[in-house]
ZATIMAR-422920 format. One record per residue (C-alpha): residue number from 1; residue in one letter; x, y, z. Coordinates in nm, 3 decimals, always signed. Layout:
BEGIN
R    nr   rest        px        py        pz
R   NUM      a         X         Y         Z
...
This chain:
BEGIN
R    nr   rest        px        py        pz
R     1      m    -2.031    +3.303    +5.334
R     2      k    -2.306    +3.101    +5.127
R     3      r    -2.270    +3.365    +4.829
R     4      q    -1.923    +3.339    +4.828
R     5      v    -1.922    +2.900    +4.863
R     6      i    -2.195    +2.898    +4.603
R     7      k    -2.005    +3.120    +4.363
R     8      g    -1.728    +2.900    +4.397
R     9      l    -1.918    +2.609    +4.309
R    10      v    -2.074    +2.736    +4.035
R    11      s    -1.681    +2.826    +3.919
R    12      a    -1.549    +2.491    +3.982
R    13      l    -1.876    +2.354    +3.817
R    14      g    -1.789    +2.510    +3.510
R    15      v    -1.448    +2.471    +3.508
R    16      a    -1.543    +2.097    +3.544
R    17      l    -1.768    +2.109    +3.201
R    18      l    -1.529    +2.301    +3.018
R    19      t    -1.234    +2.069    +3.091
R    20      t    -1.469    +1.798    +3.019
R    21      s    -1.601    +1.955    +2.715
R    22      a    -1.300    +1.988    +2.618
R    23      f    -1.168    +1.627    +2.682
R    24      a    -1.422    +1.502    +2.500
R    25      k    -1.324    +1.714    +2.145
R    26      e    -0.961    +1.632    +2.176
R    27      p    -0.876    +1.458    +1.823
R    28      v    -0.854    +1.099    +1.787
R    29      k    -0.495    +1.029    +1.638
R    30      i    -0.383    +0.812    +1.377
R    31      g    +0.000    +0.789    +1.326
R    32      a    +0.095    +0.781    +0.956
R    33      l    +0.413    +0.592    +0.885
R    34      y    +0.538    +0.649    +0.534
R    35      s    +0.840    +0.731    +0.303
R    36      v    +0.777    +1.017    +0.148
R    37      t    +1.133    +1.054    +0.089
R    38      g    +1.395    +0.794    -0.093
R    39      g    +1.344    +0.499    -0.278
R    40      m    +0.981    +0.469    -0.190
R    41      s    +0.861    +0.824    -0.216
R    42      s    +0.684    +0.784    -0.541
R    43      i    +0.422    +0.503    -0.396
R    44      d    +0.419    +0.612    -0.024
R    45      a    +0.373    +0.984    -0.090
R    46      p    +0.057    +0.931    -0.246
R    47      s    -0.038    +0.691    -0.004
R    48      l    -0.043    +0.941    +0.287
R    49      r    -0.211    +1.213    +0.018
R    50      g    -0.497    +0.950    +0.031
R    51      a    -0.468    +0.898    +0.391
R    52      k    -0.496    +1.285    +0.436
R    53      l    -0.770    +1.336    +0.202
R    54      a    -0.975    +1.049    +0.393
R    55      a    -0.909    +1.226    +0.707
R    56      k    -1.051    +1.559    +0.557
R    57      l    -1.354    +1.410    +0.448
R    58      a    -1.453    +1.274    +0.777
R    59      n    -1.370    +1.582    +0.949
R    60      k    -1.599    +1.792    +0.731
R    61      s    -1.892    +1.498    +0.787
R    62      g    -1.870    +1.558    +1.158
R    63      g    -1.578    +1.359    +1.262
R    64      v    -1.623    +0.998    +1.493
R    65      l    -1.726    +1.007    +1.822
R    66      d    -1.946    +1.262    +1.892
R    67      g    -1.789    +1.539    +1.708
R    68      r    -1.428    +1.464    +1.785
R    69      q    -1.182    +1.537    +1.475
R    70      i    -0.944    +1.251    +1.290
R    71      e    -0.607    +1.409    +1.316
R    72      i    -0.349    +1.260    +1.081
R    73      i    +0.026    +1.243    +1.245
R    74      a    +0.263    +1.195    +1.016
R    75      v    +0.622    +1.074    +0.997
R    76      d    +0.886    +1.044    +0.724
R    77      a    +1.040    +0.683    +0.723
R    78      k    +1.292    +0.784    +0.469
R    79      t    +1.288    +0.482    +0.319
R    80      d    +1.471    +0.315    +0.595
R    81      q    +1.434    +0.041    +0.837
R    82      k    +1.609    +0.261    +1.128
R    83      e    +1.400    +0.538    +1.068
R    84      s    +1.095    +0.377    +1.070
R    85      v    +1.164    +0.232    +1.413
R    86      l    +1.259    +0.536    +1.546
R    87      g    +0.886    +0.667    +1.361
R    88      a    +0.698    +0.420    +1.522
R    89      k    +0.857    +0.556    +1.857
R    90      k    +0.783    +0.884    +1.818
R    91      l    +0.378    +0.818    +1.694
R    92      l    +0.350    +0.582    +1.952
R    93      s    +0.506    +0.902    +2.226
R    94      q    +0.228    +1.073    +2.088
R    95      g    -0.082    +0.899    +2.204
R    96      v    -0.221    +0.775    +1.855
R    97      v    -0.457    +0.474    +1.884
R    98      v    -0.406    +0.344    +1.567
R    99      g    -0.091    +0.366    +1.324
R   100      i    -0.147    +0.342    +0.925
R   101      g    +0.151    +0.312    +0.665
R   102      h    +0.417    +0.152    +0.448
R   103      s    +0.390    +0.008    +0.078
R   104      d    +0.662    -0.266    +0.175
R   105      p    +0.710    -0.539    +0.409
R   106      s    +1.095    -0.414    +0.463
R   107      f    +0.965    -0.164    +0.695
R   108      v    +0.646    -0.280    +0.835
R   109      l    +0.857    -0.610    +0.987
R   110      p    +1.093    -0.322    +1.211
R   111      s    +0.815    -0.098    +1.322
R   112      a    +0.459    -0.265    +1.329
R   113      p    +0.599    -0.502    +1.636
R   114      l    +0.648    -0.195    +1.831
R   115      f    +0.257    -0.112    +1.786
R   116      q    +0.191    -0.494    +1.861
R   117      k    +0.391    -0.436    +2.164
R   118      k    +0.155    -0.162    +2.289
R   119      k    -0.144    -0.335    +2.204
R   120      i    -0.255    -0.060    +1.926
R   121      p    -0.397    -0.171    +1.560
R   122      f    -0.135    -0.133    +1.285
R   123      i    -0.290    -0.081    +0.913
R   124      t    -0.040    -0.118    +0.654
R   125      s    -0.207    +0.011    +0.329
R   126      g    -0.001    -0.126    +0.066
R   127      a    +0.241    -0.406    +0.199
R   128      t    +0.149    -0.732    +0.063
R   129      l    +0.354    -1.005    +0.182
R   130      p    +0.084    -1.287    +0.294
R   131      t    +0.252    -1.385    +0.586
R   132      l    +0.236    -1.018    +0.773
R   133      p    -0.020    -1.109    +1.005
R   134      a    +0.142    -1.430    +1.131
R   135      m    +0.508    -1.283    +1.138
R   136      v    +0.421    -0.953    +1.367
R   137      g    +0.073    -1.028    +1.568
R   138      d    -0.333    -0.990    +1.581
R   139      y    -0.296    -0.630    +1.569
R   140      l    -0.146    -0.621    +1.251
R   141      f    -0.379    -0.554    +0.955
R   142      m    -0.335    -0.518    +0.591
R   143      v    -0.558    -0.349    +0.312
R   144      a    -0.353    -0.502    +0.009
R   145      y    -0.435    -0.825    -0.098
R   146      g    -0.116    -1.077    -0.092
R   147      d    +0.167    -1.134    -0.283
R   148      d    +0.053    -1.518    -0.401
R   149      g    -0.239    -1.403    -0.519
R   150      q    -0.089    -1.097    -0.764
R   151      a    +0.175    -1.311    -0.867
R   152      y    -0.056    -1.587    -0.943
R   153      a    -0.259    -1.373    -1.148
R   154      t    -0.002    -1.239    -1.369
R   155      a    +0.123    -1.569    -1.416
R   156      d    -0.211    -1.665    -1.531
R   157      f    -0.189    -1.360    -1.748
R   158      t    +0.128    -1.449    -1.888
R   159      k    +0.028    -1.746    -2.006
R   160      d    -0.334    -1.713    -2.103
R   161      v    -0.342    -1.332    -2.235
R   162      l    +0.015    -1.301    -2.351
R   163      h    +0.050    -1.669    -2.469
R   164      a    +0.419    -1.676    -2.338
R   165      k    +0.620    -2.021    -2.331
R   166      n    +0.955    -1.910    -2.218
R   167      i    +1.029    -1.666    -1.931
R   168      a    +1.294    -1.464    -1.757
R   169      v    +1.282    -1.400    -1.433
R   170      w    +1.431    -1.099    -1.255
R   171      t    +1.458    -1.057    -0.873
R   172      d    +1.564    -0.758    -0.639
R   173      n    +1.715    -1.009    -0.374
R   174      g    +1.715    -0.718    -0.144
R   175      m    +1.367    -0.689    -0.039
R   176      d    +1.150    -0.908    +0.137
R   177      f    +0.841    -0.835    -0.143
R   178      t    +1.055    -0.884    -0.438
R   179      k    +1.187    -1.185    -0.331
R   180      a    +0.855    -1.333    -0.225
R   181      l    +0.679    -1.208    -0.521
R   182      s    +0.941    -1.391    -0.758
R   183      k    +0.890    -1.728    -0.569
R   184      f    +0.520    -1.725    -0.625
R   185      y    +0.516    -1.606    -0.994
R   186      k    +0.753    -1.900    -1.018
R   187      k    +0.540    -2.134    -0.870
R   188      k    +0.225    -2.033    -1.057
R   189      a    +0.452    -2.013    -1.351
R   190      k    +0.582    -2.380    -1.376
R   191      a    +0.245    -2.489    -1.278
R   192      n    +0.080    -2.296    -1.602
R   193      g    +0.355    -2.522    -1.772
R   194      l    +0.595    -2.235    -1.859
R   195      n    +0.945    -2.226    -1.902
R   196      i    +1.165    -2.055    -1.713
R   197      v    +1.520    -2.026    -1.918
R   198      l    +1.702    -1.760    -1.708
R   199      e    +1.682    -1.609    -1.344
R   200      d    +1.862    -1.314    -1.277
R   201      f    +1.962    -1.140    -0.972
R   202      f    +1.999    -0.752    -0.847
R   203      m    +1.980    -0.550    -0.553
R   204      t    +1.793    -0.281    -0.408
R   205      g    +1.969    +0.079    -0.555
R   206      d    +2.149    -0.077    -0.863
R   207      k    +2.156    +0.133    -1.132
R   208      d    +2.355    -0.026    -1.399
R   209      y    +2.167    -0.350    -1.543
R   210      s    +2.410    -0.398    -1.840
R   211      a    +2.534    -0.719    -1.690
R   212      q    +2.173    -0.875    -1.697
R   213      v    +2.048    -0.758    -1.986
R   214      t    +2.362    -0.896    -2.167
R   215      r    +2.279    -1.243    -2.016
R   216      l    +1.945    -1.206    -2.089
R   217      e    +2.033    -1.116    -2.505
R   218      n    +2.234    -1.438    -2.481
R   219      t    +1.978    -1.676    -2.335
R   220      s    +1.841    -1.941    -2.540
R   221      p    +1.574    -2.007    -2.618
R   222      k    +1.484    -1.606    -2.658
R   223      p    +1.239    -1.548    -2.332
R   224      d    +0.891    -1.468    -2.476
R   225      a    +0.863    -1.244    -2.191
R   226      i    +1.033    -1.103    -1.884
R   227      f    +0.934    -1.127    -1.538
R   228      v    +1.075    -0.816    -1.302
R   229      s    +1.031    -0.857    -0.912
R   230      a    +1.104    -0.489    -0.842
R   231      g    +1.063    -0.176    -0.610
R   232      p    +0.938    +0.165    -0.764
R   233      d    +1.292    +0.317    -0.746
R   234      e    +1.442    +0.050    -0.985
R   235      a    +1.121    -0.022    -1.197
R   236      g    +1.196    +0.295    -1.461
R   237      v    +1.570    +0.186    -1.478
R   238      i    +1.529    -0.152    -1.533
R   239      v    +1.281    -0.100    -1.842
R   240      k    +1.473    +0.190    -2.007
R   241      q    +1.792    -0.036    -1.962
R   242      i    +1.592    -0.363    -2.113
R   243      r    +1.416    -0.165    -2.416
R   244      q    +1.748    +0.043    -2.495
R   245      s    +1.958    -0.271    -2.548
R   246      g    +1.688    -0.340    -2.840
R   247      i    +1.470    -0.623    -2.625
R   248      t    +1.108    -0.583    -2.701
R   249      a    +0.935    -0.884    -2.519
R   250      p    +0.673    -0.816    -2.282
R   251      i    +0.762    -0.705    -1.951
R   252      l    +0.589    -0.814    -1.664
R   253      s    +0.607    -0.726    -1.269
R   254      g    +0.369    -0.659    -0.951
R   255      d    +0.259    -0.358    -0.795
R   256      g    +0.613    -0.250    -0.745
R   257      f    +0.578    -0.111    -1.063
R   258      d    +0.231    +0.107    -1.019
R   259      t    +0.460    +0.397    -1.053
R   260      d    +0.481    +0.683    -1.304
R   261      l    +0.868    +0.625    -1.289
R   262      i    +0.828    +0.372    -1.508
R   263      i    +0.703    +0.590    -1.792
R   264      t    +0.877    +0.913    -1.689
R   265      v    +1.231    +0.760    -1.643
R   266      p    +1.225    +0.530    -1.972
R   267      g    +1.006    +0.808    -2.176
R   268      k    +0.743    +0.692    -2.355
R   269      k    +0.914    +0.614    -2.668
R   270      y    +1.046    +0.279    -2.474
R   271      a    +0.734    +0.238    -2.201
R   272      s    +0.530    +0.018    -2.408
R   273      d    +0.455    -0.376    -2.371
R   274      i    +0.431    -0.347    -1.957
R   275      y    +0.211    -0.504    -1.763
R   276      y    +0.159    -0.536    -1.394
R   277      s    -0.076    -0.613    -1.123
R   278      t    -0.208    -0.355    -0.912
R   279      h    -0.493    -0.275    -0.675
R   280      t    -0.822    -0.214    -0.858
R   281      f    -0.958    +0.140    -0.897
R   282      r    -0.850    +0.245    -1.248
R   283      g    -1.153    +0.220    -1.459
R   284      d    -1.402    +0.138    -1.185
R   285      s    -1.742    +0.263    -1.201
R   286      r    -1.802    +0.188    -0.860
R   287      p    -1.929    +0.448    -0.647
R   288      e    -1.666    +0.421    -0.382
R   289      v    -1.452    +0.505    -0.693
R   290      v    -1.617    +0.772    -0.847
R   291      k    -1.613    +0.988    -0.555
R   292      f    -1.267    +0.894    -0.442
R   293      n    -1.096    +1.011    -0.805
R   294      e    -1.310    +1.332    -0.813
R   295      d    -1.222    +1.428    -0.429
R   296      y    -0.843    +1.356    -0.461
R   297      k    -0.847    +1.590    -0.783
R   298      k    -1.066    +1.847    -0.646
R   299      e    -0.801    +1.808    -0.317
R   300      y    -0.455    +1.754    -0.514
R   301      g    -0.510    +1.929    -0.823
R   302      i    -0.406    +1.597    -1.016
R   303      a    -0.538    +1.266    -1.070
R   304      p    -0.466    +0.935    -0.824
R   305      e    -0.106    +0.922    -0.922
R   306      n    -0.143    +0.544    -0.861
R   307      a    -0.333    +0.288    -0.650
R   308      f    -0.122    +0.366    -0.371
R   309      a    -0.328    +0.648    -0.334
R   310      a    -0.636    +0.490    -0.269
R   311      l    -0.490    +0.219    -0.049
R   312      g    -0.344    +0.507    +0.179
R   313      y    -0.745    +0.637    +0.156
R   314      d    -0.864    +0.336    +0.221
R   315      a    -0.621    +0.277    +0.512
R   316      v    -0.766    +0.558    +0.710
R   317      g    -1.154    +0.453    +0.572
R   318      l    -1.048    +0.133    +0.767
R   319      a    -0.957    +0.274    +1.075
R   320      i    -1.242    +0.536    +1.103
R   321      d    -1.504    +0.268    +1.016
R   322      a    -1.346    +0.072    +1.297
R   323      i    -1.361    +0.358    +1.535
R   324      k    -1.684    +0.401    +1.490
R   325      r    -1.809    +0.029    +1.514
R   326      a    -1.627    +0.022    +1.872
R   327      n    -1.803    +0.325    +1.993
R   328      s    -1.431    +0.409    +2.090
R   329      a    -1.070    +0.560    +2.055
R   330      d    -0.983    +0.259    +2.308
R   331      p    -0.701    +0.099    +2.063
R   332      k    -0.823    -0.242    +2.202
R   333      k    -1.187    -0.196    +2.119
R   334      i    -1.087    -0.066    +1.787
R   335      k    -0.866    -0.365    +1.721
R   336      g    -1.208    -0.605    +1.815
R   337      a    -1.354    -0.389    +1.553
R   338      l    -1.119    -0.450    +1.285
R   339      d    -1.130    -0.839    +1.356
R   340      d    -1.490    -0.829    +1.232
R   341      a    -1.456    -0.571    +0.944
R   342      d    -1.657    -0.607    +0.623
R   343      y    -1.557    -0.265    +0.512
R   344      q    -1.629    -0.139    +0.134
R   345      a    -1.326    +0.053    +0.039
R   346      v    -1.216    +0.220    -0.305
R   347      t    -0.974    -0.094    -0.377
R   348      g    -1.207    -0.365    -0.265
R   349      k    -1.404    -0.483    +0.006
R   350      i    -1.183    -0.596    +0.347
R   351      s    -1.249    -0.878    +0.505
R   352      f    -1.023    -1.057    +0.796
R   353      k    -1.227    -1.387    +0.800
R   354      t    -0.952    -1.581    +0.631
R   355      a    -0.721    -1.838    +0.812
R   356      t    -0.415    -1.589    +0.708
R   357      r    -0.583    -1.271    +0.768
R   358      v    -0.527    -1.129    +0.432
R   359      p    -0.770    -0.959    +0.249
R   360      k    -0.957    -1.153    -0.109
R   361      k    -0.960    -0.884    -0.331
R   362      p    -0.961    -0.825    -0.699
R   363      i    -0.661    -0.760    -0.867
R   364      a    -0.592    -0.554    -1.184
R   365      i    -0.375    -0.615    -1.474
R   366      i    -0.219    -0.261    -1.601
R   367      g    -0.028    -0.225    -1.933
R   368      v    +0.141    +0.026    -2.068
R   369      h    +0.166    +0.120    -2.433
R   370      n    +0.356    +0.423    -2.572
R   371      g    +0.339    +0.574    -2.221
R   372      e    -0.023    +0.534    -2.153
R   373      v    -0.180    +0.313    -1.901
R   374      k    -0.484    +0.104    -1.945
R   375      v    -0.652    -0.177    -1.777
R   376      e    -0.605    -0.498    -1.962
R   377      k    -0.781    -0.702    -1.697
R   378      t    -0.922    -0.742    -1.349
R   379      m    -0.903    -1.094    -1.173
R   380      m    -0.986    -1.269    -0.874
R   381      p    -0.716    -1.445    -0.696
């Protein structure tokens, strides 16, 4: 009888130990909400690849919290606001402790409030609207700088490097990002003494810009430069149609132009005198950048397509850093660690100590000449 009791206790203890061990080794789930199809795919797909790479490398190094692995659960937001909401609900139902994703506020704003309501941090890797933390709440964190910073840097570049005086401004009136970027650019351009001779508009998804091009051709005085506030899916088509008309004035934009579409769509013949602001990592010799570039090429067989690959990588790196410092997979403790972040990322240091809780990071101005990309200047906001 005693033997049976002891045997039963040993068996129960073994099951308990196995259960405890299995629980301790459960993966730490990070939800990734990116539009890998649709108009945002040329920047969101590299972001997701960067995110997966960061998790893979962390897992190879032992994971987090005494050996737990990071699991990236990815959902395609399909460049659609409704799908962003459905994706957020799906991720939250699967026990994620952090969400990451999106490269535009138009998709952050419908989905991130669901994470806020559940008190689970959401880190947007690419959205740059500086009012996002105030609009969503204290569980929203940005990896990127604000649109005000990149617009101001581009306006300074327009004056100080291109020496332009008369500016035309085109704005996509269908996106929060593009409207905010134009607003900030125009504000700084006017402060710099530049003359805005034409303002024109289009909508997300437009394919024919002949009316805008005609107005641009007929503008007097002729613009010395054209600022185009657009997303990635429209960027290449706009460049092509402006250049095909014979207009050779420099074209400037923000990080919506950080896509290979501005070269592949118009072709090298027309992909010249294009300048855009984006997140630093190209041409940077910092150890974090060198390692990221090497690891990305080793994993995917190509160099990082754009800065959004590095931003996705940084979003997961920031989350892992917070999990380690919190020594916990509790979302509330992770949030507290994110509040105190001082993380040296590939795209620059990330901290949320400013009143706006938007990171202050260096901004790269990239030039495209005959289809070749080069860093023109690095600026601080």
